[in-house]
N, C-alpha and C positions, 0 to 999 in steps of 0.2 A: 505400609507406606510403596513397597513397591508393585505390587498388584495397582494401584493407582497412576503412579506413574504410568504404565504397563496401556493404562487405560484412555488415558491423556493422550497417548498417542498413536490409541489408535481413534478418539476423535469417540469414545465411549463416554459419554458425559454422566448415565446412571452409573455405570460399572465404577465408575472414577469415583462418584459420590457415596455409593457405599463405601468402600475401600476405605473414604476420610472418614467415615462414621464410623468404622468398626474399628480404627487408626485411633480414633477420639476414642472409643470406649474403651479396649484393652486400657490405653492411658490414664485414665480416670481410674481404673479396679486397678490400676499401678499406685496410682498416689499422686497423676499428674488432675490438677485444675481443668475444668473445661477453658476456666477466663485467661489459662495461661494453656490452652495447647491450641497448635497451629492446623490442624485438623479438626477440628471444632470447629471451629471460623467457617473454613470451606465448604462443611455441608449447609451451612446460611444460606449458603447463593444459589445450591441448589432449588427449583420444583418438582415437591417432592408429591405432586395430587395421583399420580399413575402406581405408586412404592404399594407395598404392604403396608396394613398398617405396622404390623409388629417395626417395621424398618423405619418410619419417622422419626427422626430427633427427637422430638417430644420426652420419647419414654425413656430418653438419657438425661432430660431435662426433672421428667417425675422421678427418676432414681433416684437423682442427683437433692431434689424437695426433700424425697423422703428420710436420705439420711443425714438432712440437716434437721431432722426434725419439723419442717413443714410443709406439714400430712398434709396438708387442707388443699397446697395450691397442688400437693404429687397425687389427690383426689382427682382436681380438677382436668390434672393433665391428661390420667389415665380416663378420667372419663371420655376425652373430646378422644383419645384413640379409639375406645369402644364404638361410637359413639361411628366414628372413620371405617371401621371395619365393619359394621351391618352396613354398612354404605355400599363397600364397596364389595357386600355377601360377604366376606374373608374370615370362612369361621372359626380354624387354626390360629388367626390374632385376635380375634373376639377373646376365646379361651383360654388362650395366654395371658390377656391381658384381665381376662380376670381373675389368676390369682392374683397376677400381680397387685389388683387393687384386695384383694381378700389379705394379703401382707400388710396393707397399708390401711387399714379398715381395722389389722387385731392390735396397731401402734395406738389407733385412734379411739383404742377400748371398747369398739364395735364391732362384740363377737358375731351377736347375729346375723347382721350383715356379714359378716367375718366369713362368719357360716354357710351363705347364702352364695357366695362367689365361687368359694368352697367346691364345692360341690356342683357348681355350674360346670367350673371349668373342671373340671372332673366328668364329665358327663360328655363336654365338648372334646377332650382329648386323649379322654383315656384308651388303647391300648389292647394293654394285657400286658406288655412289654417294655414298654420305654415307660412307665407312668411316673418315673421316678418324681416330678418336678410337682407333677395333679398328688398324689398320692405327699408329698415333702407338705403344703401347705394343709389338706387337710387335717395333719397330722399334730402342724402345727396349733390350728383354731382348735383342736383337741384337747390338746396338752393345757393351753393358756383355761379350755372350759374345763379345766377339772377334768378329763375323760383318759386319763394317763394308760388304762391299759388297751382301752382303741388309741392311743397316740400312738404307744408304743409297735402293737400290729403295722399301725400304717407306716409310720419310718422305718420300723424293720422292712419291711418287705419295700421300700424306696431306696432305704440305702444297697439292697441284696440288687436289683435291677441299674442303684447308678453304677456300681459293681461290676456289673454283667457286661452293660452298653460302653465302659469307659468315663463317665460322669463324673469328672473331680469338681463341678461347680455344685451337683445336690447330692454325692456323695457329703458334702462339706454340711448340706441345710440339713438330711436327715441324720446325720450326727448331731449337730446342733439341738435339733429336736430328742433327741434318741438322751443329749447329758442332761439337756433341761426338766424329762421327765425324771432323769434318777437323783439330781437335785433338789428339786423337787419333794420327794420321796423320802429324802434324807439319806439314802443310800451313798453316799459319796464313794464307794472304792469302784460302785458299779458304772458312777459317773464319769471317772477319774480316766476309767477304759473308752469311754469314747474321746475324753477333751482331750487327751494326752496326743490322741490317734488327729482332733482337730489341731490343735499345736503344728502337729507334724506337715502335716495337710496344707496346712496355711503357711509352712515356711517354701516347705517346697515348690504350691506354687505361686510365691513372693506378689502374695495379694497385700496393696498397700490402702487401701481402702478401709477401715476400721466401722464404717456405717453398715461395709453393706451384709455383715454376718453381727449376730449381737451374741455373740458365746461367748465373751469373754471374764464376765460376771460370774457367767458358772463355773468357766474355768476356775478362776479365782477360790469360789464355794468350794466345789469338789476337792481340791490341792489341799486348801487349806484345810479340809476337813479330816483328812488326813495325814497332813503334818508336812505337807511337798513345802511348804513355802519357800526358798529358792523359786519352783515352778511360778508362782503362784508373780515372787515379785518379776520371776522375765513380761508374762504375760501382759502384769500393769506397766512396765517400763514400756514395751511395744506400745500397747495401747496410748498411753500419753503423748508416746513421740507423733504418734498418725495425727492423733486427734489435734496438737498442735498446730503441725505441718500446713492437714486441712480447715485448721482452724471449724472445731466441730463442738459444740458448746454444752450439745451429746453428749459425746464419747466423753468431751473430757468430764462433765459431772461421774459416767462409770467410771472411767478410770481415780474419780477422785472417792468414790464407794469403795472400788476396788485396796487401794490403799489404804482408808478406813477399816477397812475389814484383815488387811495386814497385822495394820497398828493396835488390832482389838484383839488379834490372835498371840501377840505377843504381850498381851498384857497395860500395855501405853493406851490408855485409856482418853487421857484427855489431848493426846494430838489428834 
């Protein structure tokens, strides 16, 4: 917000628009809907023709759609950004958007398409030092395809790079995959190590949008698997609160499943 005010005072319209977009993005991930963001409204008045494709507001709209289970709309928006990146010869944006498209294809159950996009994004962006984003996506696709050893190797390397570069966003993402792997293999003690780290990191980040990372179901399964019912309940209560605040049906469904697991664990099969 301060950057936006300074840019407006200096007559720098592009920087002011970018600052407003970042403010809207931070608010969105903190739990402020785009419809309630004055910063978001101001981004719509700016012409984004010359900006890098990854800075286009449609990316935030694509995330909003994906987290609300509107995966077809998210895919269309991301494909439009990819075309824009190719038109601008913007290779970095094209690689990053390929990875986001892969995430959407995982949600759509189209794992072959997700695999191809994940590999494309990795080829474009990998530098051997800051690969935590492409490694996470490749690991996520591999895990969903049942290639658990490959997924574990990729996510473990991604987590190491995220630690070394201070990247909390992809520390979360790689932890998410590692927890999912251990739950999938029925190794609940090992899963709890990752899920506990996730809970702590999400709390410290004050992340307010539950649709961004779908880790809560795995955390509840892991915690119940070792009898840590209170921690499973805490995750579920927070998920309900955030899902209701943002009116997210998919996250409500996940919260209901978590509640069902907790009741079943306690022997209450009717509830």
